[in-house]
C-alpha positions, 0 to 999 in steps of 0.5 A: 616213227614217234611223233612229238609236238611243239606248240606256243604259249597261246595254246591253252593246255588240258589238264596233264599236258603239261608233264607230257615229254613229247610235248614243248611250249615255246613262249611268246612275251608281253610287254608294259612299256619298255622296262617291264617284259614278262613271259606268257604264262609263266612270270605271273599269276592271272591275278597279277596280270589282270590286276597289271592289265587294269592299272597299266597307263599304257597299251601293253604289246605283245611278240613272238618268239624268236627262231632260236627259241623254236630251235632249242624246243626242236633240238630238246625233242630229239629222242623222237623221229619227227615233229609236229607243231602248231602255232597261234594264227598267222593274222595274229602274230609273226609266231608261225614265221619264227617256227618255220624259219627254225624248222629250216636250221635243223636236220629234222622232218619238222612241220608247222600248222597254222591252227588258225586260232588260239588259246582254246581253239588251238588248245583242241587241234592239239588235243587231236594231234595227241590223241592221234600220237596215243593212238599209234597214228603215223606223223602223217595221220598226226597231221591230218588229225591236226589240219583236220581239227583246224577245219572243223574247231569252232570259236566263240567270244565275247570282250568287254570293250573292242578298245584292245583288239582295235589298238593291238591291230588284231581286230580283223574284219570287225573293225567296223564294230569300233564306234556302234552305240555303247550298249552293243555288245558283239559275239565274235568268232574266229574264221579263216584265221581271223577276228570276224562279227558273228552278231551283233546284240544289245545288252550283256545278257543278249550277248550271253544268250547268244553264245548259248544258242550257239553252244546248245547242240554242241552240249546235246552232241556231247561235244567238247566245250572248252571256255577261257576268260580273262577276269571274267570267272564270274560271267563264265559260271553265269553262262556255264548255270545258264547252260546248265553245265557244272563241272566247265574245263577252264583255259588259262588265258595268258598275257599275250591273248589277254592284251588284246581281247582285254579284261572281261573278255569270256568264251568257248571252243569246240569241235 
């Protein structure tokens, strides 16, 4: 029995994954007003997206994939016996529901797992599923590997402003931080699929040091760190220097997640 994986475009792919024949990515879309619609991680370069995000007069919006888009992805993997689907957290998007609806429309075993995360966090869940496949695991073992990763993955991130999360409705339990003093820089995390406050800090440097404190034990244990940013490469490199990391594994955060966290956001995931 062979297993393939379908995920959505908010999952950060590790190097080499795009070329895998047993993996399909179903894209979400983002919109700058009613007349500008872009496919996530396809239609704009990172630089173009960052510029557009900073210059936009209207707050950007996002859309989940259609059920039909998932059906097409499942059918494209007809050489495989079973399909595991990994989606962005249900608290962030209706993508999970589209994937489940599509699974009921094909005559295959298709099971959908909510990663309860996004981008780097979902990317590490995907890594565990791919690792199990490459080790010759059964479908049930691949699914259990992904589900175990969902429970274990940790994500910490900082945003330049809470405005984007608040306006997009993805701020979760961090809503209570909106309107706090301008020099309060919270560190956020994802817990049970929602954005929640981890710690209030004062100033950018203390915010970064808080994230660094969470990463040092993971570094000592040799865990893989998967970084990401939205037009904040210099900040991310500063964090890398603070941690003594020279060669950073950096995710490409696309327009969908970028629209929600806003320019200047950066973070990291690890298992």
